[in-house]
N, C-alpha and C positions, 0 to 999 in steps of 0.2 A: 561205415566205419565207426567204431567206438573205441574209447581209450580208457585205460585204467586211471585211477587217481594219481598213481605214481608217474605215469607217462605225462599226464597233463601238468603236474607239478614241474616236471623236468622241462617241458616245452615252454611254460610260462615263466619259469624262474621264481616260483613261489614254493612255499612248503605245503606238504600234504595237510598239515594241521590247519593252514589257512583255508584250503579248499573244504575241509570238514566244517570249519566255522561258517564259511559262506553258505554251505548247504544247510546248517542248523538254523541260520537266521533267514533262510529263504531267498538269499541274494543270488545264489547259483546252485540250483537243484539239478543234479545230473539227470539226463533224459532217460536213463535206464539203469538196470541192476543185473548183475550176473546171476547165474543159477545159485551161486553161493551167497547172494545178497550184497556183493561188493558193488560200489559205485562204478558206472560206466558213462562216459561223456561222449556226446556226438559232436558233429561239426558246428551245429547251432550253439551248443554249450560253449564251444571254444570261441566262437564269435562274441558271445555275451561276456565271457571272461576277458577277452581283449578289450572290450568297452569298459568293463569294470576297472581294469588295471590302468586304462587311460585316465579315467576320472580320479582314481586314487593317486596317480602320479601328479595330477594337478592339485592334490590336497583336499579333495572332497571327502567328507566323512561318509561312512557306509550308508547311513539313513538317506543322505542326499543322493548318493549313487543309486540307491534303490528307487527313489522318486524319479530320477531322470530316466531310468530304464523302464519303469513300470507304470508311471502315472501319465495317462494320455493328455492330461491338462498341464503337465509340467512345461514351463517355458525354458527350453534348453539354452536358448541364446541369452536369456536373462541370467540364468545360473552361470554360464560361462563368462558373461560380462562381469558379474560380481566376483567370480573367482579370479579373473584377470586383474581386477583392481586390488584384490588381496595379495596376489602374487607380486604385483608391481610394488606395493608397499613393502612387502617382505624383502624384495630384492634391494630396495633402497636402504632398508634397515641393515641388511647383510653387508652392503657396501660400506655403511658407516662403521659397522663392527670390524670389517676388514681393515679399514683405515686406522681405527683405534689400535688394532693388533699390530699393524705395521709401525705405528708410532711407538708403541710399547717396545717392540723388537729393536727399533732404532735407538730408543733411549737406553735400553739395556746394553746394546752394542757399544754405544758411546760412553756409557757410565754416567750420563747426565740426564736425569729424569725430569726434563723441563719441556714445556711446549715451545714452539718456535718464538712465540711472543715473549715468553719468560726468558728464553736464552738471549734475545735481543736486549731485553730490559737489564739483564745482568752483565752481558759481555759487550753490548753495543755492536759495532761492526767487526769486532774481533771474533773469529770463529775458533772456539777452543778445540775443535776436532779437525781443523784444517789438515793436519798431518797425522790423523789417527791411523791410517793404514800403514804409513811409513813407521810410525812409532811401534805398532804391533809387530811389524816385520823385523824391526831391529831389536826390540826388547820384550817381545811377547812371551818368551819362555822364561823370563827372569822372575824372581820372587818379588822384586820391587814393582814390576808391572802388574802382577796379580794382586798385590796388596793395594796398589793405587786404584785398580778397578773395583775392588771390594769396598774401599772407603768411599769413593766418589759416587758409587751406585746408591748409597744411602743419603746423599746430600739433597736437601730441599732447595727451593729457590732462595729462601732466606739464608741458608747456609752458604750458597754460592755468592750471594750479595755481600755477605760478611767477609768471605775469603777474598773477593775482588777488592773490597774496601781496604783490607789489610795490605794487599799487594800494592794498591795505588798509593796508600799512605807511605809505605816503605819506599816506593819509587820516587816520590816527591822528596823525601828526606835524603835519599842517596844522591839524587840530582843536585840538591842544594849543597851537599857535602862536596861534590866534585866541583861545583861552581865556586866554592870557597877556597879551592886549592888544597884541600886535605889530601895528603899522600895516601896511597892504598895500604901502606904499612903502618899508618897511624892508628891509634886506639879507636877513634870514632869510626873509621872505615872498617876495621876488623870487627867491631861490634855489630855494625850493620850487616856485614857478611855473615856473621854468626846468626843474626836474626833471620837472614835469608835462608840459611840452612835449616833452622828450627821450623820455619814456616813450611818448608817442604816435608820435613820429618813429621810434623804434626798433622798436616792436612792431606798428604798424599802417600808417602812411603818412608820407611826408615832410611835416613840419609846420613850415614857416618861421614866423617871428614874426608876420608879417602874418596868416597863417591862424590862428595861436594867438589873436590879437586877436579874430578873428571868433568863434572858439569861446567865448572869455570872454564876449562880448556875448550869445551864445546861452544861456549858463548862467544869465543873469539874465532874458532875454526869454522863454525857454521854461519854463513853470512845472514841467514834468516834470524838467528838469535842475536847476532851482532846488530842487525837493523832494529830489532825490537828494543834492545837496551839503549842503543845510541839514539833512538827516538826520544828517550827521556832526557838525554843530555849527550851531545857529541863526545865520543871517547869513553862513555860510561861502561861499555861492555869490557874493554880491556882493563879499565880501572877496577871493575868488579872482579875480574879474573885474578888480578894481582892481590886484591884484598882477600879473596877466598883462599889463595895459596898461603898468604901470610897468616891468616886466621887459623888455617889447618896446621900450620907449622907450630904456632904457639900452643895449640891444644894437644899436640902429639910429641912434644919434647919429652 
């Protein structure tokens, strides 16, 4: 049996051009020619091609493949051992690259481009993405959500530390205001409510007073938000909601 170059290319899953190249460099010279001078491959040639493709799959360059097949002094086991070491090192490198890509994908999904260590440094034991899926489900189609993702995706660790410091400082001042008995309709409370709105507007997304009103109601309606604000000072969530409503009213008269 003999086979044309096209048939062999089809059997082996390589191109005719590849077989021509192997012939030109002496790696796989067909055992015969047709009357018209076309290459014809026999079963021995196919066996050799199978071995060539095996070594190529392992990453051996063509000159080493030729040595393994034709040099009687070639130490096949030594070659394979070295190739195994190289492949193992490549696998480890690919794993590292895959992990880096996964981290980048997660960072993009979260909109927070920080390592786990940096996130802990900035946010402590508070996970800023604890409710990321719920947030996306509820507001993923809104302009505010898209704008927030665009802004936060650009923030560095230093940006996040600055934003966290601003929020912490505001929280301390509002907690002190509640402790002092300032009513939510007082000027000081409304001013801090306005500062709260501007922080959202500047750092995350456009937050007009009407949207701020909705947020204020959510701080009381959603027990998770209530717990967060009341941890600063008992009753702070409801106080803040009332201050937000009063502040919105004075700005929309």
